[in-house]
N, C-alpha and C positions, 0 to 999 in steps of 0.2 A: 504494500500500500504506500502510495506516494505521500509526501508531507504537504502541508498547506502551502509552503513556499513553492513546491513543485506545481501544485494546482494553480497558484498565482502566475507562475511562469508560463504555463500552458494557456491560461485564459488571456494573458497579455499578448500571446502570439495569434490569437483569434482576431481577424479583422473587425468583427462585430464589437469587440471589447477593447481594441487597441488604443483608442483615445481616452480610455478611463484612467483615472488616477489610481495610485496604489491603494488608497483608502476605499475607493469605489470597487476596485477589484477584490479587496478583502471581503467586502459585503457579498459580492457574487460568490466568492470561493466558499463562504460559510453556507451558502444555499445549495451547493452541489454535493453529490455523492459519487464516489468512485466505484465503478463496477468492472468486472472482468467477464469477457465473453469468448467462447472458443470459436475457432474457424468454422464457418458454415452457419453460424447463428444469425437469425433474422433480427435486425435492429428495428427497422420500421418497414411497413408494407404499404405500397402505393394504394391510395384510395381509402385507407383506414383513417379514422379520426386521430389526430395528433394531440398529445398532451404534454410532451416533453421534448427537449433537445439534448443532443449528445456531442461532446467535444472529444475528438480522438486524441488520446495521450500517447498511445503506442499501438502499432499494428496497421493493417491495411483494410479499408472498407470499400467494397464495390457498390457503386450506385447505378441502379438500372431504372430506366423509364420505359414503360410499356414493353418490358422484357428485354430491352436492348441496353447493354452497358454503356453508360455515358461518362463515367469518371471513376477514378480510384482516389480515395481520400487517405490521408495519413495524419501524422501528428500535427495538431493545431487546427485541423479542419473541423467543421461543424456539420452535423446532420440534424435536420428538423427544426431549424431556428424559427421558421414561420409559426410553429406551434407554440412558441412563447408568446405570440401576439394574438392568436385565434385558435379555435378548435376545428379548423378546416381540415379537409382530407389531405393526407400525405401526397406530395407531388411526385415521389419516386420511392423505390424500394432500396433499402440499404442492408447489405449482408457482410458479415466479417469474412474477409478473404483469409486472414490469419487470426491467431489468437489476438485479442484486442483488450486494451485497458481504456475505458471511457469515463468521462465525467458526465453525469446526467443531472439535469435540472428540470423540474416540472414547472408548468405555467404558474401555479399558485404561489410557489416559493419565489419564482422570478418576479412576479408582479408585486410581491411583498418587498423585495429589494428595491424595485422602482418606487414604491410608495415611500420607503425609508430614505432613498437617495434619488430624488427626482432629476438631478442633473444627468444621471445615467441615461435617461430617456432621450435627452437632446442628442447625446453622442450616438445612441443607437439609431435614431432617426437619420442622422447624418450618414452613418455607415450604410444603412439600408438605401438611402437615396443614391449614394455612390454606386452601390451594386446595381440598382435599377438603371442608372446612367450607363454603366458598363454593358449591361445586357442590351440596352437600347442601341448602343454603338455597334455591338456585335450583330444585332439583328437588322438594323436599318442602315448601318454604315456611317 
């Protein structure tokens, strides 16, 4: 099991949280749990309701959309971050390609952190806007 400092380091490497201060990251780190999953384990299933997000600490995660592999995620990548904001359906399936160590945070605990430290929400909105702009550039040029 990793230390809280290691959890902070992993959270800091996540683009969604990269603008957060150490104090803000400490609040997020207190809200996460570390879990281990073996190779072949389903993390999230496309179309199912999402209630949590996962940060990859160690290992490789295959992401598939409509049965076609679209990405391989590794340390510092996030799966299911939209579920921190809504209970909408998962947009992809994620499966551990190798044994993985993940940080998991559910929506209830995450929103509690946002309520305690509202400044985090401004940084998350900016990070999400940046991702939307990048996707827009990729799609429309």
